[in-house]
ROZAVEX-556348 format. One line per 5 residues: number of its first residue (from 1); for each residue x, y, z of N, C-alpha, C, CB. Coordinates in Angstrom, 2 decimals, always signed. Glycine has a CB too. Example, Ala and Ser with C-alpha at 12.3 -4.5 7.8 and 13.67 -1.06 7.14 Angstrom:
<recs>
1> +13.19,-5.69,+7.80,+12.30,-4.50,+7.80,+13.20,-3.30,+7.80,+11.31,-4.47,+9.05; +12.85,-2.25,+7.08,+13.67,-1.06,+7.14,+12.90,+0.03,+7.87,+14.08,-0.60,+5.72 $
</recs>
This chain:
<recs>
1> -61.07,+112.38,+87.02,-61.35,+111.39,+85.98,-62.79,+110.93,+86.14,-60.36,+110.19,+86.06; -63.45,+110.73,+85.03,-64.86,+110.32,+85.08,-65.00,+108.86,+84.71,-65.70,+111.19,+84.14; -66.03,+108.23,+85.26,-66.32,+106.84,+84.95,-67.23,+106.71,+83.73,-66.95,+106.15,+86.14; -67.72,+107.84,+83.23,-68.62,+107.80,+82.08,-67.85,+107.46,+80.81,-69.36,+109.14,+81.93; -68.28,+106.43,+80.15,-67.67,+106.06,+78.88,-68.32,+106.89,+77.78,-67.83,+104.53,+78.60 $
6> -67.57,+107.18,+76.73,-68.18,+107.93,+75.63,-69.28,+107.09,+74.98,-67.12,+108.35,+74.58; -70.32,+107.76,+74.57,-71.43,+107.06,+73.92,-70.98,+106.52,+72.57,-72.65,+108.00,+73.75; -71.50,+105.37,+72.23,-71.19,+104.80,+70.92,-71.85,+105.66,+69.85,-71.67,+103.32,+70.81; -71.19,+105.82,+68.72,-71.82,+106.60,+67.66,-73.06,+105.88,+67.15,-70.83,+106.85,+66.49; -74.03,+106.61,+66.63,-75.22,+105.95,+66.10,-74.82,+104.99,+64.97,-76.25,+106.98,+65.59 $
11> -75.49,+103.88,+64.92,-75.20,+102.88,+63.90,-76.30,+102.86,+62.86,-75.03,+101.48,+64.53; -75.92,+102.71,+61.63,-76.88,+102.53,+60.55,-77.20,+101.05,+60.48,-76.34,+103.07,+59.18; -78.48,+100.70,+60.64,-78.90,+99.30,+60.60,-79.02,+98.88,+59.14,-80.24,+99.09,+61.37; -78.34,+97.83,+58.79,-78.39,+97.31,+57.43,-79.00,+95.92,+57.49,-76.96,+97.28,+56.77; -80.15,+95.77,+56.89,-80.83,+94.48,+56.82,-81.11,+94.21,+55.35,-82.15,+94.45,+57.68 $
16> -80.23,+93.44,+54.74,-80.38,+93.17,+53.31,-81.25,+91.94,+53.02,-79.02,+92.97,+52.68; -81.86,+91.39,+54.07,-82.78,+90.27,+53.88,-82.12,+88.91,+53.81,-83.56,+90.49,+52.65; -80.81,+88.82,+53.98,-80.14,+87.53,+53.87,-80.19,+86.72,+55.17,-78.71,+87.73,+53.46; -80.46,+87.40,+56.30,-80.57,+86.68,+57.57,-82.03,+86.31,+57.76,-80.04,+87.54,+58.77; -82.28,+85.01,+57.81,-83.66,+84.54,+57.94,-84.06,+84.43,+59.41,-83.83,+83.17,+57.25 $
21> -85.34,+84.70,+59.70,-85.81,+84.50,+61.07,-85.70,+83.02,+61.45,-87.28,+84.99,+61.21; -85.37,+82.77,+62.68,-85.26,+81.40,+63.18,-86.18,+81.24,+64.37,-83.79,+81.06,+63.57; -87.10,+80.30,+64.29,-88.00,+80.02,+65.40,-87.30,+79.07,+66.37,-89.35,+79.40,+64.89; -87.31,+79.42,+67.64,-86.74,+78.55,+68.67,-87.73,+78.41,+69.82,-85.37,+79.11,+69.18; -87.72,+77.24,+70.44,-88.58,+77.01,+71.60,-87.93,+76.05,+72.61,-89.92,+76.46,+71.14 $
26> -86.62,+75.94,+72.54,-85.94,+74.98,+73.41,-84.54,+75.50,+73.73,-85.87,+73.57,+72.73; -84.18,+75.45,+75.01,-82.82,+75.77,+75.41,-82.00,+74.48,+75.30,-82.76,+76.37,+76.86; -80.99,+74.49,+74.46,-80.12,+73.33,+74.35,-78.99,+73.41,+75.36,-79.56,+73.22,+72.92; -78.44,+74.61,+75.52,-77.42,+74.82,+76.55,-77.36,+76.31,+76.86,-76.03,+74.29,+76.10; -76.89,+76.61,+78.04,-76.74,+78.00,+78.46,-75.68,+78.05,+79.54,-78.09,+78.59,+78.98 $
31> -74.90,+79.12,+79.51,-73.87,+79.27,+80.52,-73.06,+80.52,+80.27,-72.97,+78.05,+80.57; -72.06,+80.72,+81.11,-71.16,+81.85,+80.93,-69.79,+81.43,+81.39,-71.66,+83.11,+81.71; -68.80,+82.02,+80.77,-67.41,+81.79,+81.14,-66.60,+83.01,+80.76,-66.84,+80.50,+80.46; -65.80,+83.49,+81.69,-64.89,+84.60,+81.45,-65.57,+85.81,+80.82,-63.77,+84.15,+80.57; -66.78,+86.12,+81.33,-67.48,+87.32,+80.89,-68.25,+87.18,+79.59,-66.52,+88.40,+80.74 $
36> -68.36,+85.98,+79.07,-69.10,+85.75,+77.83,-70.28,+84.82,+78.14,-68.18,+85.14,+76.71; -71.48,+85.25,+77.76,-72.69,+84.45,+77.94,-72.91,+83.64,+76.67,-73.94,+85.36,+78.27; -73.21,+82.37,+76.83,-73.42,+81.46,+75.71,-74.81,+80.87,+75.79,-72.35,+80.35,+75.70; -75.57,+80.96,+74.71,-76.89,+80.33,+74.62,-76.95,+79.54,+73.32,-78.03,+81.40,+74.67; -77.37,+78.30,+73.43,-77.67,+77.50,+72.24,-79.16,+77.21,+72.29,-76.82,+76.16,+72.19 $
41> -79.87,+77.68,+71.28,-81.33,+77.54,+71.22,-81.70,+76.66,+70.05,-82.01,+78.93,+71.11; -82.79,+75.95,+70.20,-83.22,+75.06,+69.14,-84.72,+74.94,+69.06,-82.62,+73.71,+69.32; -85.12,+74.04,+68.21,-86.53,+73.76,+68.00,-86.79,+72.31,+68.39,-86.95,+74.03,+66.53; -87.78,+72.12,+69.21,-88.14,+70.78,+69.70,-89.03,+70.09,+68.69,-88.84,+70.86,+71.07; -88.69,+68.85,+68.39,-89.50,+68.02,+67.49,-89.99,+66.82,+68.31,-88.66,+67.55,+66.22 $
46> -91.29,+66.80,+68.64,-91.78,+65.73,+69.51,-91.95,+64.39,+68.82,-93.09,+66.14,+70.10; -91.67,+64.33,+67.52,-91.78,+63.07,+66.80,-90.79,+62.08,+67.40,-91.51,+63.26,+65.29; -91.28,+60.96,+67.83,-90.42,+59.98,+68.49,-89.76,+59.06,+67.48,-91.22,+59.16,+69.50; -88.50,+58.78,+67.72,-87.78,+57.78,+66.94,-87.20,+56.79,+67.92,-86.65,+58.43,+66.04; -86.95,+55.61,+67.46,-86.37,+54.59,+68.32,-84.86,+54.53,+68.12,-87.00,+53.21,+68.04 $
51> -84.15,+54.62,+69.22,-82.71,+54.43,+69.23,-82.43,+53.35,+70.25,-81.93,+55.77,+69.55; -81.93,+52.23,+69.79,-81.67,+51.08,+70.68,-82.94,+50.66,+71.41,-80.57,+51.41,+71.69; -84.08,+50.76,+70.74,-85.34,+50.35,+71.32,-85.95,+51.36,+72.28,-85.16,+49.07,+72.02; -85.32,+52.52,+72.46,-85.81,+53.54,+73.38,-86.34,+54.72,+72.57,-84.69,+53.99,+74.38; -87.58,+55.18,+72.85,-88.09,+56.33,+72.10,-87.38,+57.62,+72.49,-89.59,+56.48,+72.32 $
56> -87.04,+58.43,+71.50,-86.38,+59.72,+71.72,-87.05,+60.77,+70.86,-84.87,+59.64,+71.40; -87.27,+61.94,+71.44,-87.67,+63.10,+70.66,-86.38,+63.79,+70.21,-88.60,+64.09,+71.49; -86.51,+64.81,+69.38,-85.32,+65.50,+68.89,-85.45,+67.00,+69.15,-85.11,+65.23,+67.38; -84.33,+67.63,+69.35,-84.26,+69.09,+69.40,-83.15,+69.50,+68.45,-84.01,+69.63,+70.87; -83.51,+70.30,+67.45,-82.55,+70.72,+66.44,-81.95,+72.07,+66.81,-83.23,+70.80,+65.05 $
61> -80.63,+72.16,+66.76,-79.96,+73.44,+67.04,-80.37,+74.44,+65.97,-78.40,+73.26,+67.07; -80.74,+75.64,+66.42,-81.17,+76.67,+65.49,-80.26,+77.88,+65.49,-82.56,+77.09,+65.80; -79.75,+78.22,+66.68,-78.92,+79.42,+66.78,-78.03,+79.30,+68.02,-79.79,+80.70,+66.85; -76.83,+79.78,+67.89,-75.90,+79.87,+69.02,-75.56,+81.33,+69.20,-74.60,+78.99,+68.79; -75.82,+81.84,+70.39,-75.56,+83.25,+70.69,-74.39,+83.35,+71.65,-76.81,+83.94,+71.28 $
66> -73.49,+84.26,+71.36,-72.38,+84.59,+72.25,-72.42,+86.09,+72.46,-70.99,+84.12,+71.66; -72.36,+86.53,+73.71,-72.44,+87.97,+73.99,-71.70,+88.30,+75.26,-73.90,+88.43,+74.09; -71.27,+89.55,+75.36,-70.63,+90.03,+76.58,-71.67,+90.15,+77.69,-69.93,+91.40,+76.33; -71.21,+90.16,+78.93,-72.13,+90.33,+80.05,-72.90,+91.65,+79.97,-71.38,+90.27,+81.36; -72.25,+92.79,+79.65,-73.03,+94.02,+79.53,-74.12,+93.93,+78.46,-72.11,+95.18,+79.22 $
71> -73.81,+93.31,+77.32,-74.84,+93.17,+76.30,-75.93,+92.21,+76.76,-74.22,+92.68,+74.97; -75.55,+91.14,+77.46,-76.54,+90.18,+77.96,-77.51,+90.88,+78.92,-75.85,+88.99,+78.68; -77.00,+91.81,+79.74,-77.88,+92.57,+80.64,-78.85,+93.43,+79.83,-77.04,+93.46,+81.59; -78.35,+94.09,+78.78,-79.23,+94.90,+77.93,-80.25,+94.01,+77.21,-78.41,+95.71,+76.90; -79.81,+92.86,+76.74,-80.69,+91.89,+76.08,-81.81,+91.50,+77.03,-79.89,+90.64,+75.61 $
76> -81.45,+91.22,+78.28,-82.41,+90.86,+79.31,-83.42,+91.98,+79.54,-81.69,+90.53,+80.63; -82.93,+93.21,+79.64,-83.82,+94.36,+79.86,-84.79,+94.56,+78.70,-83.00,+95.63,+80.06; -84.28,+94.47,+77.47,-85.12,+94.67,+76.29,-86.14,+93.55,+76.18,-84.26,+94.75,+75.01; -85.72,+92.30,+76.35,-86.65,+91.17,+76.27,-87.71,+91.28,+77.37,-85.89,+89.83,+76.39; -87.30,+91.69,+78.57,-88.26,+91.88,+79.67,-89.29,+92.93,+79.34,-87.53,+92.26,+80.95 $
81> -88.86,+94.04,+78.74,-89.80,+95.11,+78.36,-90.77,+94.62,+77.28,-89.03,+96.35,+77.86; -90.27,+93.86,+76.32,-91.14,+93.31,+75.27,-92.18,+92.37,+75.87,-90.30,+92.57,+74.19; -91.74,+91.49,+76.76,-92.66,+90.54,+77.40,-93.69,+91.26,+78.27,-91.89,+89.53,+78.25; -93.25,+92.27,+78.99,-94.17,+93.04,+79.84,-95.26,+93.69,+78.98,-93.40,+94.12,+80.64; -94.87,+94.30,+77.86,-95.84,+94.92,+76.96,-96.78,+93.88,+76.36,-95.11,+95.69,+75.85 $
86> -96.23,+92.74,+75.95,-97.07,+91.69,+75.36,-98.08,+91.16,+76.38,-96.19,+90.53,+74.84; -97.65,+90.98,+77.62,-98.56,+90.50,+78.65,-99.64,+91.53,+78.95,-97.79,+90.16,+79.93; -99.27,+92.80,+78.97,-100.24,+93.86,+79.20,-101.28,+93.88,+78.09,-99.54,+95.24,+79.31; -100.82,+93.80,+76.84,-101.74,+93.79,+75.71,-102.63,+92.56,+75.73,-100.97,+93.85,+74.39; -102.07,+91.41,+76.12,-102.85,+90.19,+76.21,-103.91,+90.31,+77.30,-101.94,+88.99,+76.50 $
91> -103.53,+90.86,+78.45,-104.50,+91.07,+79.54,-105.59,+92.03,+79.12,-103.79,+91.60,+80.80; -105.21,+93.12,+78.43,-106.19,+94.11,+77.96,-107.17,+93.46,+77.00,-105.48,+95.30,+77.27; -106.65,+92.63,+76.08,-107.50,+91.97,+75.09,-108.45,+90.99,+75.77,-106.65,+91.25,+74.03; -107.95,+90.23,+76.75,-108.79,+89.27,+77.45,-109.87,+89.99,+78.24,-107.95,+88.39,+78.39; -109.53,+91.08,+78.89,-110.52,+91.83,+79.66,-111.58,+92.43,+78.75,-109.83,+92.92,+80.48 $
96> -111.20,+92.88,+77.57,-112.15,+93.48,+76.64,-113.10,+92.43,+76.08,-111.41,+94.19,+75.50; -112.63,+91.18,+75.96,-113.45,+90.12,+75.38,-114.44,+89.53,+76.38,-112.57,+89.02,+74.84; -114.18,+89.67,+77.68,-115.03,+89.06,+78.68,-116.26,+89.93,+78.93,-114.25,+88.84,+79.99; -117.44,+89.35,+78.73,-118.66,+90.12,+79.00,-118.83,+90.32,+80.51,-119.91,+89.42,+78.41; -119.50,+91.39,+80.86,-119.79,+91.64,+82.27,-120.77,+90.58,+82.76,-120.36,+93.08,+82.49 $
101> -120.60,+90.16,+84.00,-121.54,+89.18,+84.54,-122.90,+89.85,+84.74,-121.01,+88.57,+85.88; -123.99,+89.08,+84.69,-125.33,+89.66,+84.77,-125.56,+90.49,+86.04,-126.35,+88.57,+84.70; -124.88,+90.13,+87.15,-125.11,+90.83,+88.40,-124.12,+91.98,+88.62,-125.02,+89.85,+89.55; -123.40,+92.37,+87.57,-122.38,+93.40,+87.71,-122.53,+94.46,+86.63,-120.98,+92.79,+87.65; -122.45,+95.72,+87.03,-122.43,+96.80,+86.06,-121.09,+96.82,+85.36,-122.72,+98.14,+86.71 $
106> -121.04,+97.10,+84.05,-119.78,+97.09,+83.34,-118.70,+98.01,+83.93,-120.02,+97.46,+81.92; -119.08,+99.12,+84.53,-118.11,+100.06,+85.05,-117.74,+99.85,+86.50,-118.61,+101.43,+84.89; -118.37,+98.93,+87.19,-118.10,+98.74,+88.62,-117.19,+97.54,+88.84,-119.42,+98.56,+89.39; -116.65,+97.46,+90.05,-115.82,+96.30,+90.36,-116.44,+95.54,+91.51,-114.36,+96.73,+90.71; -116.04,+94.29,+91.64,-116.55,+93.43,+92.70,-115.69,+93.51,+93.94,-116.63,+92.01,+92.22 $
111> -114.68,+94.36,+93.97,-113.73,+94.41,+95.09,-114.37,+94.91,+96.34,-112.54,+95.28,+94.74 $
</recs>
């Protein structure tokens, strides 16, 4: 008996434009229970309001994600690869924008 599971058939991606992008920058809650990972993400609003005389900012719920642990691992891997590429491109762009110092040849290093 083999431990290899059959591959999922290829899926046709259907994006009819009805799902709008949601910007998030705040973790409202995160956790896992019984093999399901739960993330509630929102948008932080730093505008202060007074509640009982105490200033409070707001965070609006934007999306709630529920996923299996195997999918959460794949999500983690894909997000990590995207971030790694973005950081590499950002580093490349910063290095290209920095002029060589007057005492250094452009092709040499100070190491």
